C-alpha angles and dihedrals in degrees: 000000000000092000091048087063091050098268094262101094109118103161135024125189125206132185142147097076133022119259117217112254091241093054091044091053091051091049091051089054095044096049097034090222140104111266111203120201118210140183132205147139131230087232091060098049094272112277116059103157133020134174117248117250110261094024105147094202123103129199097041131101096216133230131322118284 
């Protein structure tokens, strides 16, 4: 999968709705890249929380930005 995207993808960011930890772990393996989950509201200037790159946990939205 990583090579299908050109092999240069290092980080992916997702938001809008939570992804189950199991699905997120599979996606990290398939794409060979960190997938950072974030959370935010339009009312708070979009992004409010984002996982740190290299964070091995899944199912969290990270710390405040």
